[in-house]
VOGU-3710 file (C-alpha; in Angstrom, 3 decimals, decimal comma):
1> mhrllscclv> 0,000/0,000/0,000  1,263/3,436/-0,887  -1,394/5,631/0,706  0,140/7,985/3,249  -2,315/7,189/6,040  -1,759/3,448/5,764  2,008/3,918/5,758  1,863/6,052/8,907  -0,301/3,509/10,703  2,036/0,673/9,833
11> ivaingvvra> 5,122/2,651/10,897  3,628/3,209/14,333  2,368/-0,379/14,588  5,648/-2,015/13,621  8,444/0,151/14,912  7,067/3,065/16,866  8,092/6,452/15,475  10,974/6,237/12,997  12,699/8,915/10,977  11,622/9,100/7,358
21> ddwpqwlgpt> 15,178/8,654/6,130  15,950/5,544/8,183  15,979/2,035/6,707  15,600/0,057/9,944  14,687/-3,316/8,478  14,241/-5,412/5,371  12,380/-3,504/2,602  12,399/-0,272/4,582  10,439/1,355/7,434  7,074/-0,173/6,484
31> rdsvwhekgi> 8,315/-3,288/4,655  6,721/-2,055/1,437  9,798/-1,188/-0,684  8,999/2,539/-0,565  11,680/5,149/0,117  10,032/8,396/1,223  13,101/10,627/1,336  13,059/13,872/-0,692  15,890/15,546/-2,605  16,920/12,411/-4,495
41> vdkfpesglk> 18,485/12,469/-7,966  16,250/12,470/-11,049  19,148/11,305/-13,215  22,654/10,066/-12,464  25,521/12,432/-13,405  27,412/11,535/-16,581  30,549/11,201/-14,455  28,764/8,631/-12,267  27,460/8,682/-8,724  29,686/9,729/-5,837
51> vkwrvpvslg> 30,973/6,783/-3,794  31,234/8,077/-0,225  33,052/5,040/1,165  33,858/1,359/0,774  34,734/-0,958/3,660  35,632/-4,659/3,745  33,055/-7,207/4,868  32,965/-10,972/4,540  30,473/-13,516/3,155  26,760/-12,793/3,249
61> yagpavvgdr> 23,509/-12,346/1,358  21,895/-10,240/4,116  21,299/-6,611/3,245  22,169/-3,755/5,620  19,877/-1,764/7,903  20,474/1,943/8,559  19,249/3,948/11,549  20,488/7,475/12,158  24,245/7,587/11,678  24,756/3,813/11,971
71> vyitdyvres> 24,734/0,874/9,567  24,110/-2,703/10,729  25,107/-5,733/8,694  25,787/-9,438/9,231  28,432/-11,611/7,572  30,332/-14,901/7,893  34,112/-15,267/8,198  34,881/-18,724/6,809  37,658/-20,743/8,428  37,212/-23,990/6,477
81> gdvtnspner> 34,835/-25,665/4,032  33,818/-25,396/0,389  31,605/-22,421/-0,545  30,913/-23,677/-4,073  27,187/-23,468/-4,717  25,192/-26,618/-5,367  21,404/-26,123/-5,345  20,540/-29,432/-3,670  23,682/-30,205/-1,666  24,436/-29,072/1,862
91> kelkgtervl> 28,022/-27,891/2,404  29,743/-27,860/5,784  31,593/-24,688/6,668  33,233/-23,715/9,928  33,635/-20,088/10,856  32,270/-17,043/12,635  28,957/-15,278/12,118  29,257/-11,565/12,850  26,991/-8,586/13,461  28,780/-5,367/12,512
101> clsandgkpi> 27,843/-1,803/13,444  29,505/0,853/11,293  29,366/4,614/10,946  26,981/5,625/8,153  29,123/8,702/7,573  32,467/7,042/6,827  32,060/3,263/7,297  34,341/3,123/10,351  33,613/0,287/12,824  31,695/1,090/16,020
111> wehsdkvtyk> 31,154/-2,395/17,480  31,128/-6,072/16,534  29,413/-9,158/17,927  30,530/-12,636/16,834  29,569/-16,293/17,354  31,256/-19,484/16,190  28,768/-21,223/13,874  29,066/-24,351/11,728  27,054/-24,222/8,510  25,420/-27,249/6,897
121> isypsgprat> 23,395/-25,564/4,159  23,233/-25,103/0,414  24,456/-21,794/-1,043  26,508/-21,478/2,159  28,041/-18,025/1,688  26,753/-16,344/4,790  23,562/-15,181/6,559  20,469/-14,087/4,619  18,247/-12,033/6,945  18,549/-8,239/7,091
131> ptvadgkvyt> 18,875/-6,954/10,681  15,817/-5,353/12,300  16,502/-2,286/14,449  13,869/-0,971/16,863  13,690/0,813/20,210  17,394/0,633/20,999  17,850/-3,011/20,026  19,207/-4,883/16,995  17,630/-8,230/16,056  19,467/-10,624/13,752
141> lgaeglllcl> 18,749/-14,147/12,523  21,719/-16,300/11,521  21,793/-18,894/8,785  21,607/-21,789/11,261  18,814/-20,263/13,323  20,627/-18,214/15,969  18,287/-15,339/16,869  20,037/-12,463/18,647  18,813/-9,377/20,446  21,705/-6,944/20,890
151> nekdgkpvws> 21,980/-3,536/22,484  22,009/-0,967/19,686  24,523/1,231/21,527  27,328/-1,241/22,155  26,328/-4,625/20,649  26,126/-6,409/23,992  23,712/-9,375/24,032  20,296/-8,835/25,643  18,816/-12,276/24,867  19,101/-15,033/22,270
161> kdfkkeykid> 17,338/-18,140/20,950  18,633/-21,172/19,067  15,758/-22,217/16,802  17,183/-25,662/16,091  17,378/-26,503/19,793  14,246/-24,704/20,957  11,967/-26,076/18,231  13,744/-29,365/17,493  14,251/-28,741/13,803  17,056/-28,746/11,247
171> apiwcfcaap> 17,922/-25,636/9,312  16,106/-25,501/5,965  18,427/-26,472/3,106  18,833/-22,801/2,132  18,964/-21,808/5,820  16,874/-19,535/7,992  16,122/-16,471/5,865  13,064/-14,607/7,143  13,965/-11,231/8,647  12,351/-10,848/12,105
181> mvdgkklicl> 9,564/-8,265/12,419  8,827/-6,014/15,385  5,125/-5,426/16,035  4,487/-3,369/19,140  6,023/-5,318/22,035  6,437/-8,471/19,941  9,192/-9,846/17,744  7,621/-12,188/15,170  9,760/-14,821/13,472  9,573/-17,871/11,236
191> aggegsvava> 11,012/-20,797/13,160  9,622/-24,161/12,063  8,712/-27,426/13,692  5,352/-28,771/14,766  3,000/-25,942/15,654  5,767/-23,343/15,535  6,199/-22,133/11,956  5,415/-18,651/13,318  6,560/-17,638/16,803  6,162/-14,365/18,693
201> fdkdtgkelw> 8,563/-13,302/21,442  8,573/-10,422/23,865  11,026/-8,184/22,045  12,654/-6,987/25,274  13,010/-10,263/27,200  12,810/-13,047/24,609  9,905/-14,707/26,405  7,773/-16,739/23,990  4,299/-15,221/23,720  2,665/-17,591/21,241
211> ralsasepgy> 3,410/-20,088/18,497  1,272/-21,147/15,532  1,028/-23,247/12,353  2,553/-26,480/11,128  3,880/-27,197/7,644  6,085/-29,623/5,746  8,730/-26,846/5,829  8,625/-23,339/7,294  9,622/-21,709/4,001  11,692/-18,564/3,678
221> cppsiieagg> 9,118/-15,758/3,534  9,405/-12,954/6,130  6,245/-12,135/8,101  4,197/-9,053/7,222  1,123/-7,276/8,559  -1,822/-5,867/6,618  -5,209/-4,413/7,497  -8,267/-6,095/5,971  -11,684/-7,317/7,072  -11,658/-4,879/9,965
231> krqliiwsad> -8,596/-6,550/11,500  -4,837/-6,298/11,556  -3,671/-9,552/9,978  -0,295/-11,239/10,218  0,494/-12,844/6,847  2,549/-16,037/7,017  3,360/-17,979/3,840  4,780/-21,402/4,651  5,963/-24,008/2,151  2,378/-25,303/1,931
241> dlngldpdtg> -0,104/-22,482/2,362  -0,884/-18,823/2,912  -2,276/-17,806/6,288  -3,858/-14,798/7,943  -3,387/-14,674/11,746  -4,200/-12,442/14,665  -0,756/-10,916/15,393  -1,584/-10,513/19,092  -2,515/-14,141/19,795  -1,420/-16,258/16,829
251> kvywtqpikp> -5,012/-17,332/16,200  -5,428/-18,450/12,570  -8,129/-16,463/10,787  -7,875/-18,202/7,402  -5,706/-20,529/5,298  -5,415/-20,888/1,528  -3,305/-23,598/-0,160  -0,513/-22,337/-2,414  2,561/-24,538/-2,603  5,707/-23,443/-4,485
261> sygmsiavpq> 8,287/-25,927/-5,707  11,113/-26,994/-3,356  9,449/-25,353/-0,335  10,548/-21,976/-1,717  7,996/-19,555/-0,322  10,216/-16,465/-0,406  8,660/-13,301/-1,863  6,357/-11,531/0,578  2,673/-11,452/-0,515  1,746/-7,977/-1,747
271> hhgnllfvsg> -1,398/-6,202/-0,567  -3,247/-3,721/-2,803  -6,788/-2,600/-2,001  -8,687/-5,785/-1,153  -6,351/-8,031/-3,163  -3,330/-10,059/-2,048  -0,804/-11,277/-4,648  1,426/-14,300/-3,968  4,014/-15,864/-6,284  6,886/-18,334/-6,308
281> igsvaavfkl> 8,953/-20,827/-8,249  7,214/-23,574/-10,244  4,802/-21,248/-12,081  2,950/-20,718/-8,795  1,055/-17,459/-8,416  -2,384/-16,364/-7,278  -4,468/-13,383/-6,256  -6,779/-13,650/-3,248  -9,650/-11,312/-2,457  -9,802/-10,232/1,182
291> kdsepaaevv> -13,294/-9,845/2,580  -14,385/-6,458/3,923  -16,639/-7,789/6,661  -14,314/-10,315/8,308  -10,741/-11,643/8,081  -11,118/-14,159/5,251  -9,731/-14,751/1,751  -10,963/-16,347/-1,466  -9,246/-17,057/-4,789  -9,653/-14,528/-7,622
301> wratpktavf> -7,260/-16,253/-10,053  -4,430/-18,742/-10,136  -1,678/-18,451/-12,715  -0,797/-20,621/-15,664  2,787/-20,807/-17,002  1,820/-18,155/-19,579  0,479/-15,625/-17,087  1,678/-13,645/-14,078  5,177/-13,125/-12,715  6,742/-15,873/-10,607
311> aanttpvidd> 8,897/-14,065/-8,078  11,383/-15,902/-5,869  14,615/-14,170/-4,875  13,035/-10,711/-4,743  9,673/-9,353/-3,670  7,634/-7,637/-6,417  5,837/-4,299/-6,001  2,375/-3,118/-7,038  1,865/0,456/-8,233  -1,155/2,684/-7,603
321> dgiiygadcm> -2,733/1,547/-10,880  -2,667/-2,115/-9,919  0,334/-3,155/-12,026  2,733/-5,733/-10,580  6,451/-5,281/-11,349  8,839/-8,069/-10,489  11,748/-10,314/-11,419  10,555/-13,671/-12,730  12,457/-16,653/-11,349  11,413/-18,955/-14,188
331> sgsfravkld> 12,544/-16,851/-17,174  15,032/-14,522/-15,498  13,256/-11,483/-16,947  11,722/-8,437/-15,306  8,065/-8,040/-16,179  4,854/-6,087/-15,685  1,579/-7,884/-14,996  -2,020/-6,822/-14,367  -3,026/-7,511/-10,785  -6,702/-8,090/-11,541
341> sgdrlwdtfa> -6,126/-10,728/-14,235  -2,491/-11,880/-14,273  -2,100/-10,770/-17,897  1,485/-9,925/-18,860  2,151/-6,480/-20,288  5,892/-6,542/-21,061  9,184/-8,323/-20,369  12,780/-7,143/-20,291  16,104/-8,579/-19,159  17,749/-5,158/-18,778
351> pttntrrggh> 17,519/-4,818/-14,973  18,104/-8,491/-14,130  20,653/-10,536/-16,089  21,017/-7,951/-18,889  21,061/-11,007/-21,177  18,814/-13,986/-21,877  20,948/-16,439/-19,895  19,157/-18,631/-17,391  16,533/-18,255/-14,713  16,458/-16,620/-11,300
361> gtafivrned> 17,244/-13,206/-12,772  17,307/-10,822/-9,830  16,538/-7,137/-9,321  15,674/-5,634/-5,927  13,013/-2,946/-6,376  12,408/0,226/-4,330  10,036/3,083/-5,175  10,939/6,737/-4,589  8,171/9,172/-5,564  7,389/8,468/-9,251
371> kyflfsetgd> 10,611/6,547/-9,972  12,103/3,191/-9,065  15,579/2,159/-7,987  16,495/-1,354/-9,092  19,611/-3,082/-7,820  20,582/-5,692/-10,386  22,333/-9,003/-9,842  25,064/-7,513/-12,079  25,959/-5,046/-9,299  24,361/-2,117/-11,132
381> lilaklsask> 22,101/0,458/-9,499  19,427/1,467/-12,003  17,027/4,420/-11,958  13,921/3,796/-14,054  10,300/4,686/-14,599  7,880/1,784/-14,739  4,414/1,851/-16,264  1,880/-0,449/-17,866  3,323/0,451/-21,264  7,088/0,098/-20,794
391> ydeisrfhvl> 10,298/-0,161/-18,809  12,008/3,230/-19,166  15,610/3,154/-17,919  16,907/6,612/-16,988  20,367/5,907/-15,550  22,686/3,083/-14,513  25,780/3,001/-12,269  28,021/0,036/-11,485  28,276/-0,134/-7,688  29,746/-3,565/-6,918
401> eptgecfgre> 31,364/-6,519/-8,613  29,294/-9,728/-8,461  30,981/-12,159/-6,085  28,327/-14,889/-5,938  27,387/-17,555/-8,463  24,090/-18,789/-9,907  23,956/-21,513/-12,556  27,290/-20,496/-14,035  26,914/-16,716/-13,961  28,246/-14,202/-11,430
411> vvwsapayan> 25,642/-12,440/-9,282  25,029/-10,089/-6,364  22,043/-11,338/-4,377  21,724/-8,802/-1,583  19,050/-6,122/-1,097  20,448/-2,590/-0,555  19,294/-0,098/2,050  18,284/3,471/1,198  18,786/6,151/3,833  20,463/9,523/4,424
421> kccfarndke> 20,074/10,201/0,663  22,368/7,244/-0,021  22,289/3,652/-1,217  24,099/1,092/0,971  24,923/-2,137/-0,912  27,121/-5,166/-0,232  28,667/-8,210/-1,824  30,927/-10,871/-0,245  33,888/-8,502/-0,056  32,732/-4,967/0,696
431> lvcvslek> 29,944/-2,669/1,813  29,549/0,483/-0,280  27,814/3,796/0,377  26,778/5,719/-2,750  25,290/9,219/-2,627  21,910/9,744/-4,323  21,493/13,341/-3,232  20,164/15,682/-5,910
//
């Protein structure tokens, strides 16, 4: 949702009062991929964007979070083990998972927290979940399920949970990925196990408040909250189905089956008006209509292989006209689709692979006023206008070298943060701050 009132309500509900130019969690202040900051460039200079600083980091897919004059990021310092990617093979790595706090002004270190962690996952190059920063605390979720609550000031531990021990589960093959979400006094997470796909903790003490849902696998989709049917609804997409819950109690309001291939529920369902769009690998996509009178959902349409966009690595966005824009995991292209019907409007490879090579083309999308910033798997930051009629690329700047690998091509698979009129992006070697000030 892009309406100002809705955004303000969600900001208060999720994180209390936050500054408009902070990026305190995955997908921004309201988890809707909207950057509200003013005074941002309309076109990149011919000489390129100004790089304010670059600092070394280690392995990781997790994007940064930015609050005030601080940047928070997680990584993995490998001591032994093979990091070569194999989609269906777990690799064992030994090393240290770190939470780093850096100055947003110059990248200098402020504090560091570290834990020895052994990985037994596929695509093992580091943690996935963007830190969540709220009310003086930093919440991180490691690849093997180590949930940390750290003091924002100095990085000292406040409380922690080990999901594998607490909920008697193994890490999913592509690890624990879902960025924790603060909702009032609660921290809501995807854990797994019988009756505990979704778990809410007291964000200050770590005390478990409720647990809910069972599934064949927890999936990888971060929790989100919408308002529909006269209720605030917690949306949880497991590997088997889509669910609407009462965020205060964990009570399940409704469940709709939608099962992606390989348990890969990743992209967060997108809410627009009374419609909810869900998509994943295996030509799986659907739109559900949310009832006005009660918290309930019914199918409007389900996709065929020739309709919709099947998002996986990145979450799509929906504009005010009801057009879905997203990177399609099946074709590797970036496409526009009608929300009400699933009809495709156009395709392009420009902001994803920039070629026609292979699937899982990736572009992380953020809206700023009437334009969109897309961070491509090629390491390029792209400024574009998107409409039902076309993809209109305005500018492009190469920020980072791809250091990851996907089916034989080099990629960057990490969502940037946008704050302080800057873009903060990382690969497996460095974190970069690029000015976007007009």
